[in-house]
Every structure is written in C-alpha cells, then in structure tokens.
C-alpha positions in Angstrom: 2.6 -3.4 -5.8 6.2 -4.6 -6.4 9.3 -5.3 -4.4 12.6 -3.7 -4.9 16.0 -4.7 -3.4 17.9 -1.6 -2.3 21.2 -2.0 -0.5 20.4 -5.5 0.5 17.0 -4.6 2.0 13.7 -5.2 0.4 11.2 -2.3 -0.1 7.6 -2.5 -1.1 6.4 0.1 -3.7 3.0 0.9 -5.1 2.4 3.4 -7.9 -0.7 5.6 -7.1 -3.1 6.0 -9.9 -3.2 9.6 -11.4 -6.8 10.2 -10.2 -5.7 9.7 -6.5 -2.3 11.3 -6.5 -3.5 14.8 -5.7 -5.5 13.6 -2.7 -2.6 11.6 -1.4 0.0 14.1 -2.2 2.5 11.8 -3.9 3.0 9.6 -6.9 4.1 6.4 -5.1 4.0 4.6 -1.8 7.3 3.2 -0.6 8.3 1.5 2.6 11.2 -0.6 3.8 10.4 -4.2 4.8 13.5 -4.4 6.9 14.6 -7.8 5.7 17.1 -9.2 3.1 15.0 -12.3 2.6 12.6 -12.2 -0.3 10.1 -14.6 1.1 9.9 -12.7 4.4 9.5 -9.5 2.4 6.6 -10.9 0.3 4.9 -12.0 3.5 5.3 -8.6 5.2 4.1 -6.7 2.1 0.6 -8.3 2.0 -1.0 -6.2 4.8 0.8 -3.1 3.6 -0.6 -3.5 0.2 -4.1 -3.8 1.6 -3.6 -0.6 3.6 -2.4 1.2 0.5 -5.3 0.0 -1.7 -7.7 1.2 1.0 -6.1 4.6 1.1 -6.4 4.8 -2.7 -10.1 3.9 -2.5 -10.7 6.6 0.2 -8.8 9.2 -1.9 -10.9 8.3 -5.0 -14.2 8.7 -3.1 -13.2 12.1 -1.7 -12.3 11.1 1.9 -15.2 8.7 2.6 -14.1 5.8 4.7 -17.0 3.5 3.5 -14.5 1.3 1.6 -12.3 0.7 4.7 -15.3 0.2 7.0 -16.8 -2.3 4.5 -13.5 -4.2 4.4 -13.2 -4.2 8.1 -16.7 -5.5 8.5 -16.0 -8.3 6.0 -12.9 -9.5 7.9 -14.6 -9.4 11.3 
C-alpha cells in the first residue's frame, strides 16, 4: 500500500496481485483519506489496508471467508 497526494488530499492505493485481479475485477484499490495531513492519512490508511489484504486473500482462495474469520477471531 502507498499514499499519494492528489489535489491536496491524500489517497491510499494498493496494487492487487495478478492472481487476484480477475476475482476482484480491478488492478488497484484506491480510496480518498479526506485529509491534507500526512500523519492523519497514515493513521486512517491502516484499517483500510487490512480490509484490502483480507479481500485479496478471499479472492485468492476462491471466495472462502476463512481468512477473514480467522483474523476476526484473533482480534476478538
């Protein structure tokens, strides 16, 4: 994941690996963090990155949500 400043607003971007692109239907995740402050953007990007990584794992496993459920159980 990386951050990019676009028109004074930070965006989080994450390139999707080639083996998961077909299942997710795109080559990259991108979302506005709605802030001009880099530190705030870095803080806001952490849970988004975790969500994206989980989606990639689910796509790689063919739609199985075992990876997400395992992560949720860990954090409980």
